C-alpha positions in Angstrom: 116.5 87.8 101.9 117.7 89.7 105.0 121.3 90.8 105.4 120.6 92.2 108.8 119.1 88.9 110.2 121.4 86.8 108.0 118.5 84.6 106.9 115.7 84.1 104.4 112.6 85.6 106.0 109.2 84.4 104.8 106.5 87.0 104.6 102.8 86.7 103.5 101.2 89.6 101.6 97.4 89.9 101.4 96.2 92.5 98.8 92.8 94.2 98.9 90.0 93.2 96.6 90.3 94.9 93.2 93.9 95.8 94.0 95.0 95.1 90.4 92.1 96.9 88.8 92.6 100.4 90.4 95.2 103.0 90.8 94.5 103.3 94.5 97.1 103.3 97.2 96.6 101.6 100.5 97.6 101.8 104.2 99.7 98.8 105.4 99.3 96.6 108.5 102.3 94.7 109.6 101.4 91.6 111.5 103.9 89.8 113.8 103.6 86.0 114.1 102.1 86.3 110.6 101.7 82.7 109.7 99.8 82.0 113.0 97.5 85.1 112.7 97.1 85.9 109.0 93.9 83.9 108.2 91.7 85.4 110.9 93.1 88.9 110.4 92.5 88.8 106.6 88.9 87.6 107.3 88.4 90.4 109.8 89.7 93.1 107.5 87.6 91.8 104.6 84.4 91.8 106.8 85.1 95.3 108.2 86.0 96.6 104.7 82.9 95.2 103.1 80.8 96.7 105.9 82.3 100.1 105.1 83.7 100.5 108.6 87.4 100.5 107.7 89.4 101.3 104.6 90.9 98.5 102.5 94.5 97.8 103.4 97.5 95.7 102.5 98.4 93.1 105.2 102.0 92.0 105.6 102.4 88.9 107.8 105.9 88.3 109.1 106.4 84.6 109.8 108.1 83.8 113.1 111.2 81.7 112.9 112.3 82.3 116.5 109.9 84.7 118.2 111.7 84.4 121.6 114.8 85.8 119.8 113.3 88.4 117.5 110.5 89.9 119.7 112.3 90.4 123.0 114.1 93.7 123.7 116.8 92.4 126.0 118.6 89.3 126.9 117.1 87.5 129.9 118.9 84.5 131.3 118.4 82.7 134.6 116.9 85.6 136.4 114.2 86.4 133.9 111.0 87.6 135.6 108.3 85.5 134.0 107.4 82.0 132.8 110.7 81.2 131.2 111.9 78.7 133.9 115.3 78.6 135.5 117.2 78.3 132.3 115.8 81.6 130.9 115.8 82.3 127.2 119.5 82.5 126.2 118.8 83.6 122.6 116.6 86.5 123.7 117.3 90.1 123.0 117.0 90.3 119.2 114.3 93.0 119.0 116.8 95.8 118.1 118.1 93.8 115.1 114.5 92.7 114.2 113.3 96.3 114.3 116.3 97.3 112.1 115.3 94.6 109.7 111.7 96.0 109.5 112.7 99.6 109.1 115.7 99.1 106.7 114.7 96.1 104.7 111.1 94.9 105.0 109.2 98.2 104.9 111.3 99.6 102.0 110.7 96.4 100.1 106.9 96.6 100.6 106.8 100.3 99.7 108.9 99.8 96.5 106.9 96.8 95.3 103.3 97.6 96.3 100.9 100.5 96.0 101.1 101.9 99.6 100.0 105.0 101.4 102.4 106.5 104.1 100.3 105.1 106.9 101.5 102.0 108.8 99.9 99.9 111.5 101.9 97.4 113.7 99.9 94.5 115.2 101.4 92.2 117.8 100.2 89.7 120.4 102.0 88.4 123.5 105.7 88.7 122.7 104.5 90.6 119.6 102.7 93.1 121.9 106.0 93.4 123.9 107.8 94.2 120.6 105.0 96.7 119.7 105.7 98.7 122.9 109.4 98.5 122.3 109.1 99.7 118.6 106.7 102.5 119.6 109.4 104.0 121.9 112.5 103.0 120.0 111.5 104.2 116.5 108.4 106.3 117.1 108.3 107.6 113.5 108.1 104.2 112.0 104.4 103.4 112.6 101.3 105.6 112.8 99.2 103.2 114.8 99.6 100.1 117.0 97.4 97.2 118.1 99.2 96.0 121.2 97.5 92.8 122.3 98.0 90.8 125.5 101.6 92.1 125.7 104.2 90.3 127.7 105.1 93.4 129.6 106.3 91.2 132.5 109.5 90.9 130.5 112.7 91.6 132.4 111.1 93.1 135.5 108.7 95.1 133.4 111.4 96.7 131.4 109.0 98.4 129.0 107.1 100.2 131.8 110.4 101.6 133.1 111.3 102.7 129.6 107.9 104.4 129.2 108.5 106.5 132.3 111.5 108.1 130.7 109.9 108.2 127.2 106.7 110.0 128.2 108.3 112.3 130.8 108.9 115.1 128.3 106.6 114.0 125.5 104.3 117.0 125.0 103.0 115.8 121.6 102.7 112.1 120.4 100.7 111.8 117.2 99.8 108.1 117.5 96.7 106.0 117.8 97.0 102.8 119.9 94.6 100.0 120.9 95.7 98.1 124.0 93.6 94.9 124.4 93.7 91.8 126.5 91.4 88.9 127.5 89.7 89.2 130.8 90.8 85.7 131.7 94.4 86.2 130.8 96.9 84.8 133.3 99.6 86.0 135.5 102.1 88.5 134.1 99.7 90.2 131.6 96.7 92.1 132.9 98.2 94.0 135.8 101.4 94.6 134.0 99.5 96.2 131.1 97.6 98.4 133.5 100.9 99.6 135.1 102.3 100.4 131.6 99.2 102.5 130.7 99.2 104.2 134.1 102.5 105.9 133.0 100.7 108.1 130.5 97.1 107.9 131.8 97.1 111.0 133.9 99.2 113.1 131.6 98.5 112.0 128.1 100.6 113.8 125.4 98.7 116.0 122.9 97.4 114.0 119.8 98.0 110.7 121.6 94.8 108.7 121.2 94.5 105.4 123.0 92.1 102.8 124.3 92.5 100.0 126.8 90.0 97.1 126.7 89.5 93.8 128.4 87.5 91.2 126.5 85.1 89.2 128.8 85.3 85.4 128.9 88.4 85.2 126.7 91.9 84.1 127.6 95.4 84.7 126.3 94.9 82.9 123.0 91.2 83.0 122.4 91.0 86.8 122.7 93.0 87.4 119.5 90.1 87.4 117.0 88.0 89.9 119.0 91.0 92.0 119.8 91.8 92.4 116.1 88.1 93.1 115.3 87.8 95.8 118.0 91.3 97.2 117.5 90.8 97.7 113.7 87.5 99.4 114.3 89.1 101.7 116.9 92.2 102.6 114.8 
């Protein structure tokens, strides 16, 4: 029950095997568009955990009720640069409030009710990837690692890339690990925009900032998600 969003917000929590039988604490991965992505992410985490490649973790899927509202960092009306049409997306620009919901309500709820370690991963695809880039720069201490997949960095004339130029300008140290992934067959507004975002810090990478950019062959915007999560989890 979110006072910040003024709505009941459904979440899905997946616990590691043997969670109830041990005193162990676990890192937490927060998954945007949770209902859409939770099944293949849980399966991927279980496979990689059973293979000894990654540590077991708690997965928190945040169900989307209006992703165009919650995951976009600014309001974009008729002049939106992207595939929104001439009418724009009038409800857009809710990312500041949604990030406040995550930091002030959701994360404290999870950490009070589950056996967590102080290590958080944020995973987002498309608008979720856009939100991931926004969260990384707006509240850099909130998450330790990010999986930014097929991000909609075309948003509002590549607003996040412009923000990154200011953010990284005097960032000597940035203790984060980020996987940037996209399908090789992704369409307009994604591949080149992601490359321009990465170019901001590619030549002068802050100390302790570890990142990887990958294009998955023969996959498009939607089909790449399973492989992006598999590769991203292994990298992080």
